[in-house]
BAFIZA-784586 format. One record per atom (N, C-alpha, C): residue number from 1; residue in three letters; atom name; x, y, z. Coordinates in nm, 3 decimals. Layout:
N
(rec NUM; ALA; CA; (X; Y; Z))
...
***
This chain:
161
(rec 1; MET; N; (0.110; -2.805; 0.176))
(rec 1; MET; CA; (0.003; -2.697; 0.107))
(rec 1; MET; C; (0.108; -2.592; 0.070))
(rec 2; PRO; N; (0.066; -2.566; -0.075))
(rec 2; PRO; CA; (0.147; -2.440; -0.113))
(rec 2; PRO; C; (0.097; -2.318; -0.041))
(rec 3; LYS; N; (0.187; -2.213; -0.072))
(rec 3; LYS; CA; (0.142; -2.084; -0.002))
(rec 3; LYS; C; (0.049; -2.014; -0.125))
(rec 4; PRO; N; (-0.034; -1.907; -0.097))
(rec 4; PRO; CA; (-0.077; -1.831; -0.204))
(rec 4; PRO; C; (0.027; -1.778; -0.281))
(rec 5; GLU; N; (-0.010; -1.760; -0.410))
(rec 5; GLU; CA; (0.084; -1.692; -0.516))
(rec 5; GLU; C; (0.061; -1.542; -0.478))
(rec 6; SER; N; (0.228; -1.474; -0.461))
(rec 6; SER; CA; (0.199; -1.331; -0.452))
(rec 6; SER; C; (0.305; -1.259; -0.542))
(rec 7; MET; N; (0.246; -1.164; -0.580))
(rec 7; MET; CA; (0.341; -1.071; -0.667))
(rec 7; MET; C; (0.325; -0.911; -0.631))
(rec 8; GLU; N; (0.471; -0.860; -0.624))
(rec 8; GLU; CA; (0.475; -0.732; -0.607))
(rec 8; GLU; C; (0.456; -0.661; -0.751))
(rec 9; VAL; N; (0.331; -0.577; -0.762))
(rec 9; VAL; CA; (0.331; -0.507; -0.884))
(rec 9; VAL; C; (0.348; -0.369; -0.909))
(rec 10; PHE; N; (0.391; -0.308; -0.796))
(rec 10; PHE; CA; (0.412; -0.152; -0.779))
(rec 10; PHE; C; (0.471; -0.113; -0.653))
(rec 11; LYS; N; (0.575; -0.016; -0.662))
(rec 11; LYS; CA; (0.643; 0.034; -0.562))
(rec 11; LYS; C; (0.687; 0.163; -0.591))
(rec 12; ARG; N; (0.668; 0.256; -0.508))
(rec 12; ARG; CA; (0.722; 0.379; -0.510))
(rec 12; ARG; C; (0.764; 0.432; -0.372))
(rec 13; ARG; N; (0.861; 0.521; -0.388))
(rec 13; ARG; CA; (0.916; 0.575; -0.296))
(rec 13; ARG; C; (0.912; 0.751; -0.275))
(rec 14; ILE; N; (0.875; 0.794; -0.168))
(rec 14; ILE; CA; (0.838; 0.925; -0.140))
(rec 14; ILE; C; (0.965; 0.973; -0.030))
(rec 15; ARG; N; (1.024; 1.069; -0.096))
(rec 15; ARG; CA; (1.135; 1.149; 0.018))
(rec 15; ARG; C; (1.110; 1.310; -0.011))
(rec 16; ILE; N; (1.111; 1.326; 0.126))
(rec 16; ILE; CA; (1.113; 1.490; 0.158))
(rec 16; ILE; C; (1.225; 1.516; 0.259))
(rec 17; VAL; N; (1.302; 1.612; 0.210))
(rec 17; VAL; CA; (1.407; 1.670; 0.300))
(rec 17; VAL; C; (1.402; 1.812; 0.350))
(rec 18; ASN; N; (1.370; 1.844; 0.457))
(rec 18; ASN; CA; (1.350; 1.966; 0.523))
(rec 18; ASN; C; (1.251; 2.063; 0.468))
(rec 19; GLU; N; (1.140; 2.014; 0.456))
(rec 19; GLU; CA; (1.030; 2.080; 0.389))
(rec 19; GLU; C; (0.899; 2.098; 0.488))
(rec 20; GLU; N; (0.805; 2.176; 0.435))
(rec 20; GLU; CA; (0.697; 2.200; 0.494))
(rec 20; GLU; C; (0.591; 2.078; 0.434))
(rec 21; PHE; N; (0.482; 2.000; 0.490))
(rec 21; PHE; CA; (0.403; 1.922; 0.460))
(rec 21; PHE; C; (0.278; 1.902; 0.541))
(rec 22; ASP; N; (0.192; 1.848; 0.479))
(rec 22; ASP; CA; (0.061; 1.819; 0.566))
(rec 22; ASP; C; (0.067; 1.678; 0.614))
(rec 23; MET; N; (0.133; 1.645; 0.719))
(rec 23; MET; CA; (0.148; 1.511; 0.774))
(rec 23; MET; C; (0.018; 1.439; 0.785))
(rec 24; GLU; N; (-0.070; 1.519; 0.865))
(rec 24; GLU; CA; (-0.208; 1.444; 0.917))
(rec 24; GLU; C; (-0.280; 1.459; 0.796))
(rec 25; GLY; N; (-0.286; 1.535; 0.696))
(rec 25; GLY; CA; (-0.364; 1.537; 0.563))
(rec 25; GLY; C; (-0.322; 1.419; 0.514))
(rec 26; ALA; N; (-0.200; 1.359; 0.485))
(rec 26; ALA; CA; (-0.163; 1.246; 0.406))
(rec 26; ALA; C; (-0.228; 1.136; 0.476))
(rec 27; TYR; N; (-0.224; 1.118; 0.610))
(rec 27; TYR; CA; (-0.283; 1.008; 0.669))
(rec 27; TYR; C; (-0.420; 0.983; 0.639))
(rec 28; LYS; N; (-0.487; 1.105; 0.681))
(rec 28; LYS; CA; (-0.653; 1.121; 0.632))
(rec 28; LYS; C; (-0.675; 1.086; 0.516))
(rec 29; ALA; N; (-0.599; 1.138; 0.407))
(rec 29; ALA; CA; (-0.604; 1.102; 0.241))
(rec 29; ALA; C; (-0.589; 0.942; 0.230))
(rec 30; ALA; N; (-0.509; 0.900; 0.316))
(rec 30; ALA; CA; (-0.488; 0.735; 0.292))
(rec 30; ALA; C; (-0.622; 0.686; 0.337))
(rec 31; LYS; N; (-0.671; 0.709; 0.455))
(rec 31; LYS; CA; (-0.783; 0.640; 0.511))
(rec 31; LYS; C; (-0.903; 0.663; 0.432))
(rec 32; ALA; N; (-0.927; 0.788; 0.379))
(rec 32; ALA; CA; (-1.021; 0.836; 0.289))
(rec 32; ALA; C; (-1.044; 0.769; 0.158))
(rec 33; PHE; N; (-0.926; 0.751; 0.102))
(rec 33; PHE; CA; (-0.912; 0.668; -0.023))
(rec 33; PHE; C; (-0.954; 0.526; 0.011))
(rec 34; ALA; N; (-0.901; 0.458; 0.081))
(rec 34; ALA; CA; (-0.929; 0.332; 0.127))
(rec 34; ALA; C; (-1.109; 0.330; 0.134))
(rec 35; ASP; N; (-1.175; 0.391; 0.220))
(rec 35; ASP; CA; (-1.298; 0.420; 0.245))
(rec 35; ASP; C; (-1.366; 0.401; 0.106))
(rec 36; LYS; N; (-1.331; 0.516; 0.021))
(rec 36; LYS; CA; (-1.394; 0.556; -0.092))
(rec 36; LYS; C; (-1.413; 0.461; -0.192))
(rec 37; LYS; N; (-1.294; 0.367; -0.213))
(rec 37; LYS; CA; (-1.279; 0.268; -0.305))
(rec 37; LYS; C; (-1.315; 0.121; -0.242))
(rec 38; GLY; N; (-1.339; 0.129; -0.132))
(rec 38; GLY; CA; (-1.416; 0.006; -0.066))
(rec 38; GLY; C; (-1.319; -0.102; -0.005))
(rec 39; TYR; N; (-1.210; -0.051; 0.018))
(rec 39; TYR; CA; (-1.104; -0.125; 0.090))
(rec 39; TYR; C; (-1.092; -0.125; 0.219))
(rec 40; ASP; N; (-1.052; -0.211; 0.293))
(rec 40; ASP; CA; (-1.006; -0.240; 0.435))
(rec 40; ASP; C; (-0.878; -0.155; 0.490))
(rec 41; PHE; N; (-0.896; -0.044; 0.577))
(rec 41; PHE; CA; (-0.785; 0.015; 0.628))
(rec 41; PHE; C; (-0.726; -0.035; 0.758))
(rec 42; VAL; N; (-0.632; -0.120; 0.748))
(rec 42; VAL; CA; (-0.566; -0.161; 0.887))
(rec 42; VAL; C; (-0.438; -0.121; 0.916))
(rec 43; GLU; N; (-0.441; -0.031; 1.038))
(rec 43; GLU; CA; (-0.346; 0.053; 1.082))
(rec 43; GLU; C; (-0.238; -0.069; 1.155))
(rec 44; SER; N; (-0.130; -0.096; 1.083))
(rec 44; SER; CA; (-0.057; -0.213; 1.153))
(rec 44; SER; C; (0.065; -0.155; 1.271))
(rec 45; ASP; N; (0.104; -0.031; 1.249))
(rec 45; ASP; CA; (0.196; 0.015; 1.361))
(rec 45; ASP; C; (0.189; 0.169; 1.331))
(rec 46; HIS; N; (0.223; 0.241; 1.475))
(rec 46; HIS; CA; (0.212; 0.391; 1.486))
(rec 46; HIS; C; (0.323; 0.404; 1.588))
(rec 47; VAL; N; (0.413; 0.508; 1.569))
(rec 47; VAL; CA; (0.526; 0.549; 1.648))
(rec 47; VAL; C; (0.526; 0.684; 1.657))
(rec 48; ASN; N; (0.525; 0.741; 1.772))
(rec 48; ASN; CA; (0.522; 0.882; 1.807))
(rec 48; ASN; C; (0.607; 0.907; 1.940))
(rec 49; LYS; N; (0.752; 0.950; 1.889))
(rec 49; LYS; CA; (0.829; 0.944; 2.010))
(rec 49; LYS; C; (0.932; 1.082; 1.975))
(rec 50; PRO; N; (1.013; 1.123; 2.068))
(rec 50; PRO; CA; (1.080; 1.229; 2.049))
(rec 50; PRO; C; (1.210; 1.184; 1.967))
(rec 51; ASP; N; (1.276; 1.271; 1.889))
(rec 51; ASP; CA; (1.381; 1.251; 1.830))
(rec 51; ASP; C; (1.500; 1.371; 1.857))
(rec 52; LYS; N; (1.598; 1.354; 1.815))
(rec 52; LYS; CA; (1.735; 1.433; 1.829))
(rec 52; LYS; C; (1.709; 1.574; 1.793))
(rec 53; TYR; N; (1.633; 1.587; 1.690))
(rec 53; TYR; CA; (1.606; 1.741; 1.632))
(rec 53; TYR; C; (1.464; 1.774; 1.626))
(rec 54; GLY; N; (1.375; 1.692; 1.689))
(rec 54; GLY; CA; (1.211; 1.724; 1.690))
(rec 54; GLY; C; (1.150; 1.609; 1.726))
(rec 55; ARG; N; (1.051; 1.551; 1.639))
(rec 55; ARG; CA; (0.981; 1.420; 1.679))
(rec 55; ARG; C; (0.998; 1.338; 1.564))
(rec 56; LYS; N; (0.947; 1.207; 1.605))
(rec 56; LYS; CA; (0.971; 1.075; 1.479))
(rec 56; LYS; C; (0.841; 1.013; 1.488))
(rec 57; TYR; N; (0.781; 1.027; 1.373))
(rec 57; TYR; CA; (0.633; 0.941; 1.355))
(rec 57; TYR; C; (0.650; 0.851; 1.265))
(rec 58; GLU; N; (0.600; 0.737; 1.289))
(rec 58; GLU; CA; (0.610; 0.621; 1.192))
(rec 58; GLU; C; (0.482; 0.585; 1.173))
(rec 59; PHE; N; (0.429; 0.553; 1.051))
(rec 59; PHE; CA; (0.293; 0.491; 1.007))
(rec 59; PHE; C; (0.322; 0.386; 0.945))
(rec 60; LYS; N; (0.250; 0.261; 0.963))
(rec 60; LYS; CA; (0.258; 0.153; 0.871))
(rec 60; LYS; C; (0.112; 0.108; 0.859))
(rec 61; SER; N; (0.066; 0.099; 0.746))
(rec 61; SER; CA; (-0.083; 0.060; 0.733))
(rec 61; SER; C; (-0.106; -0.043; 0.616))
(rec 62; LEU; N; (-0.194; -0.118; 0.599))
(rec 62; LEU; CA; (-0.233; -0.212; 0.505))
(rec 62; LEU; C; (-0.366; -0.182; 0.463))
(rec 63; ILE; N; (-0.401; -0.150; 0.322))
(rec 63; ILE; CA; (-0.518; -0.133; 0.253))
(rec 63; ILE; C; (-0.527; -0.259; 0.173))
(rec 64; ILE; N; (-0.663; -0.328; 0.209))
(rec 64; ILE; CA; (-0.701; -0.458; 0.150))
(rec 64; ILE; C; (-0.799; -0.465; 0.096))
(rec 65; LYS; N; (-0.821; -0.531; -0.011))
(rec 65; LYS; CA; (-0.923; -0.560; -0.093))
(rec 65; LYS; C; (-0.948; -0.700; -0.142))
(rec 66; ASP; N; (-1.049; -0.768; -0.118))
(rec 66; ASP; CA; (-1.074; -0.900; -0.179))
(rec 66; ASP; C; (-1.169; -0.902; -0.310))
(rec 67; LEU; N; (-1.108; -0.900; -0.406))
(rec 67; LEU; CA; (-1.189; -0.904; -0.525))
(rec 67; LEU; C; (-1.283; -1.009; -0.549))
(rec 68; ASP; N; (-1.242; -1.122; -0.539))
(rec 68; ASP; CA; (-1.342; -1.218; -0.557))
(rec 68; ASP; C; (-1.279; -1.354; -0.490))
(rec 69; PRO; N; (-1.308; -1.467; -0.461))
(rec 69; PRO; CA; (-1.251; -1.570; -0.413))
(rec 69; PRO; C; (-1.137; -1.634; -0.434))
(rec 70; PHE; N; (-1.063; -1.578; -0.537))
(rec 70; PHE; CA; (-0.938; -1.601; -0.604))
(rec 70; PHE; C; (-0.821; -1.504; -0.578))
(rec 71; ALA; N; (-0.878; -1.351; -0.579))
(rec 71; ALA; CA; (-0.747; -1.256; -0.589))
(rec 71; ALA; C; (-0.793; -1.156; -0.472))
(rec 72; ARG; N; (-0.665; -1.089; -0.390))
(rec 72; ARG; CA; (-0.675; -0.998; -0.301))
(rec 72; ARG; C; (-0.570; -0.917; -0.346))
(rec 73; TYR; N; (-0.612; -0.783; -0.327))
(rec 73; TYR; CA; (-0.530; -0.644; -0.348))
(rec 73; TYR; C; (-0.460; -0.604; -0.205))
(rec 74; ILE; N; (-0.338; -0.610; -0.187))
(rec 74; ILE; CA; (-0.283; -0.535; -0.050))
(rec 74; ILE; C; (-0.180; -0.418; -0.085))
(rec 75; ILE; N; (-0.213; -0.322; -0.064))
(rec 75; ILE; CA; (-0.139; -0.206; -0.063))
(rec 75; ILE; C; (-0.078; -0.173; 0.060))
(rec 76; THR; N; (0.058; -0.181; 0.088))
(rec 76; THR; CA; (0.152; -0.148; 0.214))
(rec 76; THR; C; (0.191; -0.005; 0.197))
(rec 77; VAL; N; (0.142; 0.059; 0.332))
(rec 77; VAL; CA; (0.207; 0.199; 0.321))
(rec 77; VAL; C; (0.282; 0.238; 0.443))
(rec 78; GLU; N; (0.431; 0.280; 0.415))
(rec 78; GLU; CA; (0.499; 0.291; 0.542))
(rec 78; GLU; C; (0.571; 0.428; 0.535))
(rec 79; LEU; N; (0.526; 0.505; 0.616))
(rec 79; LEU; CA; (0.582; 0.661; 0.628))
(rec 79; LEU; C; (0.648; 0.671; 0.736))
(rec 80; LEU; N; (0.782; 0.718; 0.724))
(rec 80; LEU; CA; (0.860; 0.746; 0.855))
(rec 80; LEU; C; (0.894; 0.900; 0.834))
(rec 81; PHE; N; (0.864; 0.987; 0.929))
(rec 81; PHE; CA; (0.862; 1.105; 0.944))
(rec 81; PHE; C; (0.947; 1.137; 1.070))
(rec 82; PHE; N; (1.089; 1.215; 1.040))
(rec 82; PHE; CA; (1.175; 1.238; 1.152))
(rec 82; PHE; C; (1.215; 1.397; 1.132))
(rec 83; ASN; N; (1.285; 1.426; 1.261))
(rec 83; ASN; CA; (1.319; 1.563; 1.259))
(rec 83; ASN; C; (1.188; 1.664; 1.254))
(rec 84; ILE; N; (1.082; 1.637; 1.290))
(rec 84; ILE; CA; (0.944; 1.670; 1.274))
(rec 84; ILE; C; (0.931; 1.774; 1.387))
(rec 85; ASN; N; (0.882; 1.906; 1.337))
(rec 85; ASN; CA; (0.846; 2.028; 1.408))
(rec 85; ASN; C; (0.729; 2.085; 1.359))
(rec 86; GLN; N; (0.616; 2.113; 1.479))
(rec 86; GLN; CA; (0.497; 2.129; 1.426))
(rec 86; GLN; C; (0.509; 2.314; 1.405))
(rec 87; LEU; N; (0.454; 2.372; 1.307))
(rec 87; LEU; CA; (0.454; 2.492; 1.260))
(rec 87; LEU; C; (0.329; 2.553; 1.301))
(rec 88; LYS; N; (0.311; 2.672; 1.309))
(rec 88; LYS; CA; (0.178; 2.744; 1.363))
(rec 88; LYS; C; (0.067; 2.736; 1.285))
(rec 89; ASN; N; (0.094; 2.709; 1.141))
(rec 89; ASN; CA; (-0.012; 2.697; 1.045))
(rec 89; ASN; C; (-0.070; 2.580; 1.040))
(rec 90; GLY; N; (-0.019; 2.470; 1.143))
(rec 90; GLY; CA; (-0.090; 2.336; 1.132))
(rec 90; GLY; C; (-0.007; 2.248; 1.056))
(rec 91; PHE; N; (0.087; 2.284; 0.973))
(rec 91; PHE; CA; (0.188; 2.206; 0.878))
(rec 91; PHE; C; (0.305; 2.140; 0.974))
(rec 92; TYR; N; (0.374; 2.080; 0.934))
(rec 92; TYR; CA; (0.480; 2.000; 0.976))
(rec 92; TYR; C; (0.612; 2.032; 0.893))
(rec 93; LYS; N; (0.723; 2.048; 0.960))
(rec 93; LYS; CA; (0.868; 2.087; 0.892))
(rec 93; LYS; C; (0.949; 1.950; 0.922))
(rec 94; GLY; N; (1.003; 1.889; 0.824))
(rec 94; GLY; CA; (1.100; 1.809; 0.860))
(rec 94; GLY; C; (1.122; 1.712; 0.741))
(rec 95; ASP; N; (1.163; 1.593; 0.776))
(rec 95; ASP; CA; (1.208; 1.475; 0.669))
(rec 95; ASP; C; (1.094; 1.367; 0.648))
(rec 96; CYS; N; (1.108; 1.311; 0.549))
(rec 96; CYS; CA; (1.022; 1.196; 0.553))
(rec 96; CYS; C; (1.061; 1.103; 0.434))
(rec 97; VAL; N; (1.037; 0.986; 0.465))
(rec 97; VAL; CA; (1.090; 0.861; 0.366))
(rec 97; VAL; C; (0.971; 0.775; 0.378))
(rec 98; GLY; N; (0.935; 0.728; 0.261))
(rec 98; GLY; CA; (0.792; 0.645; 0.249))
(rec 98; GLY; C; (0.805; 0.549; 0.151))
(rec 99; ASP; N; (0.732; 0.452; 0.156))
(rec 99; ASP; CA; (0.712; 0.327; 0.054))
(rec 99; ASP; C; (0.569; 0.309; 0.042))
(rec 100; ILE; N; (0.559; 0.286; -0.076))
(rec 100; ILE; CA; (0.409; 0.265; -0.122))
(rec 100; ILE; C; (0.433; 0.111; -0.190))
(rec 101; LYS; N; (0.389; 0.001; -0.169))
(rec 101; LYS; CA; (0.393; -0.111; -0.245))
(rec 101; LYS; C; (0.252; -0.180; -0.269))
(rec 102; SER; N; (0.241; -0.240; -0.375))
(rec 102; SER; CA; (0.096; -0.288; -0.423))
(rec 102; SER; C; (0.141; -0.473; -0.429))
(rec 103; GLN; N; (0.060; -0.548; -0.381))
(rec 103; GLN; CA; (0.092; -0.687; -0.416))
(rec 103; GLN; C; (-0.040; -0.753; -0.441))
(rec 104; LEU; N; (-0.050; -0.819; -0.539))
(rec 104; LEU; CA; (-0.167; -0.920; -0.561))
(rec 104; LEU; C; (-0.136; -1.077; -0.515))
(rec 105; VAL; N; (-0.237; -1.092; -0.462))
(rec 105; VAL; CA; (-0.217; -1.256; -0.395))
(rec 105; VAL; C; (-0.327; -1.295; -0.451))
(rec 106; LEU; N; (-0.300; -1.430; -0.520))
(rec 106; LEU; CA; (-0.392; -1.511; -0.580))
(rec 106; LEU; C; (-0.424; -1.657; -0.484))
(rec 107; ASP; N; (-0.517; -1.713; -0.489))
(rec 107; ASP; CA; (-0.569; -1.798; -0.406))
(rec 107; ASP; C; (-0.528; -1.791; -0.273))
(rec 108; TYR; N; (-0.568; -1.681; -0.219))
(rec 108; TYR; CA; (-0.534; -1.645; -0.087))
(rec 108; TYR; C; (-0.621; -1.719; 0.011))
(rec 109; LYS; N; (-0.726; -1.788; 0.006))
(rec 109; LYS; CA; (-0.807; -1.860; 0.086))
(rec 109; LYS; C; (-0.757; -1.999; 0.069))
(rec 110; ASN; N; (-0.649; -2.031; -0.037))
(rec 110; ASN; CA; (-0.583; -2.141; -0.016))
(rec 110; ASN; C; (-0.669; -2.257; -0.067))
(rec 111; LYS; N; (-0.775; -2.239; -0.163))
(rec 111; LYS; CA; (-0.886; -2.334; -0.220))
(rec 111; LYS; C; (-0.816; -2.459; -0.302))
(rec 112; TYR; N; (-0.700; -2.405; -0.363))
(rec 112; TYR; CA; (-0.642; -2.494; -0.446))
(rec 112; TYR; C; (-0.501; -2.558; -0.393))
(rec 113; GLY; N; (-0.503; -2.565; -0.266))
(rec 113; GLY; CA; (-0.401; -2.620; -0.184))
(rec 113; GLY; C; (-0.439; -2.750; -0.121))
(rec 114; GLY; N; (-0.557; -2.798; -0.142))
(rec 114; GLY; CA; (-0.617; -2.923; -0.044))
(rec 114; GLY; C; (-0.583; -3.048; -0.082))
(rec 115; SER; N; (-0.528; -3.082; -0.231))
(rec 115; SER; CA; (-0.487; -3.205; -0.255))
(rec 115; SER; C; (-0.372; -3.195; -0.372))
(rec 116; LYS; N; (-0.319; -3.279; -0.405))
(rec 116; LYS; CA; (-0.203; -3.260; -0.482))
(rec 116; LYS; C; (-0.269; -3.224; -0.640))
(rec 117; LEU; N; (-0.386; -3.297; -0.643))
(rec 117; LEU; CA; (-0.446; -3.261; -0.795))
(rec 117; LEU; C; (-0.484; -3.129; -0.796))
(rec 118; MET; N; (-0.526; -3.072; -0.691))
(rec 118; MET; CA; (-0.579; -2.920; -0.683))
(rec 118; MET; C; (-0.461; -2.835; -0.698))
(rec 119; VAL; N; (-0.340; -2.869; -0.641))
(rec 119; VAL; CA; (-0.223; -2.797; -0.679))
(rec 119; VAL; C; (-0.167; -2.799; -0.803))
(rec 120; PHE; N; (-0.187; -2.943; -0.868))
(rec 120; PHE; CA; (-0.162; -2.931; -0.999))
(rec 120; PHE; C; (-0.237; -2.829; -1.111))
(rec 121; PHE; N; (-0.379; -2.841; -1.079))
(rec 121; PHE; CA; (-0.434; -2.763; -1.169))
(rec 121; PHE; C; (-0.428; -2.611; -1.152))
(rec 122; PHE; N; (-0.383; -2.544; -1.015))
(rec 122; PHE; CA; (-0.367; -2.416; -0.996))
(rec 122; PHE; C; (-0.242; -2.382; -1.036))
(rec 123; LYS; N; (-0.135; -2.440; -1.046))
(rec 123; LYS; CA; (0.008; -2.429; -1.116))
(rec 123; LYS; C; (-0.016; -2.444; -1.265))
(rec 124; LEU; N; (-0.075; -2.518; -1.325))
(rec 124; LEU; CA; (-0.124; -2.539; -1.471))
(rec 124; LEU; C; (-0.198; -2.411; -1.536))
(rec 125; TYR; N; (-0.306; -2.368; -1.430))
(rec 125; TYR; CA; (-0.391; -2.258; -1.453))
(rec 125; TYR; C; (-0.305; -2.125; -1.453))
(rec 126; PHE; N; (-0.218; -2.108; -1.339))
(rec 126; PHE; CA; (-0.144; -2.002; -1.320))
(rec 126; PHE; C; (-0.036; -1.981; -1.431))
(rec 127; ARG; N; (0.020; -2.100; -1.475))
(rec 127; ARG; CA; (0.094; -2.080; -1.602))
(rec 127; ARG; C; (0.035; -2.036; -1.718))
(rec 128; LEU; N; (-0.078; -2.079; -1.739))
(rec 128; LEU; CA; (-0.128; -2.087; -1.878))
(rec 128; LEU; C; (-0.215; -1.918; -1.898))
(rec 129; PHE; N; (-0.252; -1.880; -1.799))
(rec 129; PHE; CA; (-0.328; -1.762; -1.780))
(rec 129; PHE; C; (-0.247; -1.649; -1.721))
(rec 130; LYS; N; (-0.130; -1.639; -1.645))
(rec 130; LYS; CA; (-0.049; -1.535; -1.593))
(rec 130; LYS; C; (-0.049; -1.414; -1.675))
(rec 131; ASP; N; (0.018; -1.457; -1.799))
(rec 131; ASP; CA; (0.046; -1.357; -1.892))
(rec 131; ASP; C; (-0.080; -1.234; -1.910))
(rec 132; ASN; N; (-0.190; -1.322; -1.979))
(rec 132; ASN; CA; (-0.294; -1.221; -2.028))
(rec 132; ASN; C; (-0.417; -1.200; -1.934))
(rec 133; TYR; N; (-0.481; -1.320; -1.878))
(rec 133; TYR; CA; (-0.597; -1.306; -1.817))
(rec 133; TYR; C; (-0.578; -1.243; -1.698))
(rec 134; ILE; N; (-0.483; -1.286; -1.623))
(rec 134; ILE; CA; (-0.453; -1.240; -1.461))
(rec 134; ILE; C; (-0.383; -1.093; -1.505))
(rec 135; LYS; N; (-0.327; -1.067; -1.600))
(rec 135; LYS; CA; (-0.255; -0.929; -1.611))
(rec 135; LYS; C; (-0.357; -0.829; -1.619))
(rec 136; ASN; N; (-0.456; -0.885; -1.727))
(rec 136; ASN; CA; (-0.581; -0.801; -1.746))
(rec 136; ASN; C; (-0.700; -0.766; -1.657))
(rec 137; LYS; N; (-0.716; -0.874; -1.574))
(rec 137; LYS; CA; (-0.831; -0.877; -1.486))
(rec 137; LYS; C; (-0.762; -0.810; -1.357))
(rec 138; TYR; N; (-0.650; -0.859; -1.322))
(rec 138; TYR; CA; (-0.597; -0.818; -1.185))
(rec 138; TYR; C; (-0.492; -0.723; -1.164))
(rec 139; THR; N; (-0.389; -0.742; -1.244))
(rec 139; THR; CA; (-0.257; -0.662; -1.225))
(rec 139; THR; C; (-0.277; -0.525; -1.282))
(rec 140; ILE; N; (-0.312; -0.519; -1.406))
(rec 140; ILE; CA; (-0.347; -0.378; -1.438))
(rec 140; ILE; C; (-0.431; -0.282; -1.364))
(rec 141; PRO; N; (-0.560; -0.335; -1.327))
(rec 141; PRO; CA; (-0.633; -0.262; -1.246))
(rec 141; PRO; C; (-0.564; -0.197; -1.113))
(rec 142; LEU; N; (-0.494; -0.311; -1.046))
(rec 142; LEU; CA; (-0.413; -0.308; -0.926))
(rec 142; LEU; C; (-0.308; -0.181; -0.935))
(rec 143; ILE; N; (-0.237; -0.153; -1.045))
(rec 143; ILE; CA; (-0.143; -0.080; -1.082))
(rec 143; ILE; C; (-0.202; 0.090; -1.084))
(rec 144; MET; N; (-0.318; 0.075; -1.151))
(rec 144; MET; CA; (-0.409; 0.198; -1.172))
(rec 144; MET; C; (-0.439; 0.259; -1.041))
(rec 145; VAL; N; (-0.491; 0.158; -0.951))
(rec 145; VAL; CA; (-0.532; 0.190; -0.830))
(rec 145; VAL; C; (-0.422; 0.263; -0.766))
(rec 146; SER; N; (-0.348; 0.169; -0.746))
(rec 146; SER; CA; (-0.199; 0.219; -0.689))
(rec 146; SER; C; (-0.134; 0.345; -0.692))
(rec 147; MET; N; (-0.133; 0.388; -0.834))
(rec 147; MET; CA; (-0.086; 0.518; -0.889))
(rec 147; MET; C; (-0.190; 0.654; -0.815))
(rec 148; GLU; N; (-0.305; 0.587; -0.839))
(rec 148; GLU; CA; (-0.417; 0.709; -0.789))
(rec 148; GLU; C; (-0.394; 0.708; -0.626))
(rec 149; PHE; N; (-0.373; 0.605; -0.588))
(rec 149; PHE; CA; (-0.336; 0.608; -0.419))
(rec 149; PHE; C; (-0.208; 0.717; -0.405))
(rec 150; TYR; N; (-0.093; 0.663; -0.480))
(rec 150; TYR; CA; (0.011; 0.741; -0.455))
(rec 150; TYR; C; (0.027; 0.887; -0.492))
(rec 151; ASP; N; (-0.082; 0.919; -0.576))
(rec 151; ASP; CA; (-0.088; 1.069; -0.632))
(rec 151; ASP; C; (-0.151; 1.135; -0.512))
(rec 152; SER; N; (-0.280; 1.061; -0.458))
(rec 152; SER; CA; (-0.334; 1.149; -0.358))
(rec 152; SER; C; (-0.259; 1.158; -0.222))
(rec 153; VAL; N; (-0.164; 1.064; -0.192))
(rec 153; VAL; CA; (-0.088; 1.072; -0.069))
(rec 153; VAL; C; (0.015; 1.190; -0.120))
(rec 154; LYS; N; (0.073; 1.186; -0.218))
(rec 154; LYS; CA; (0.179; 1.295; -0.265))
(rec 154; LYS; C; (0.093; 1.432; -0.272))
(rec 155; SER; N; (-0.024; 1.445; -0.319))
(rec 155; SER; CA; (-0.068; 1.581; -0.318))
(rec 155; SER; C; (-0.111; 1.637; -0.191))
(rec 156; LYS; N; (-0.141; 1.534; -0.101))
(rec 156; LYS; CA; (-0.169; 1.575; 0.042))
(rec 156; LYS; C; (-0.027; 1.626; 0.090))
(rec 157; LEU; N; (0.057; 1.563; 0.082))
(rec 157; LEU; CA; (0.194; 1.628; 0.122))
(rec 157; LEU; C; (0.263; 1.734; 0.067))
(rec 158; GLU; N; (0.174; 1.795; -0.063))
(rec 158; GLU; CA; (0.207; 1.922; -0.137))
(rec 158; GLU; C; (0.310; 1.880; -0.206))
(rec 159; LEU; N; (0.364; 1.772; -0.270))
(rec 159; LEU; CA; (0.481; 1.760; -0.316))
(rec 159; LEU; C; (0.464; 1.791; -0.464))
(rec 160; TYR; N; (0.335; 1.825; -0.537))
(rec 160; TYR; CA; (0.313; 1.858; -0.662))
(rec 160; TYR; C; (0.314; 2.014; -0.678))
(rec 161; SER; N; (0.301; 2.097; -0.570))
(rec 161; SER; CA; (0.277; 2.205; -0.599))
(rec 161; SER; C; (0.386; 2.288; -0.637))
***
């Protein structure tokens, strides 16, 4: 059986070096964004441990939405904060490296992988409609949502001020 067709359509990196930022606000913004847009928020990993020059925090989350029986959006958020020290104003000071990636998964329920004929029709459909129909219906909206999400996280980290 073939695997579902998957395409990475968006990727952005956040870098912060020795700055003040609202780490908890960024996490809450990600969760609030998922709730507001009707996405499922799945925290896949969370690390909080001492580091040489402060603390180290690592957040890995998936934001998932099934659009229809054919397509699924997955936004992967990986934020690594290190050399973190909490300030008296509630903010944190330190470094951050983060990746936000968006993936479009087609036929995620594997409906078209049951028989060789269905696999053939899926591949034919995908080749014929990948450029226009799939791009307009799924890819462009995912890029727009991903940019909105990226902007909300960056604004909470106060990188636009």
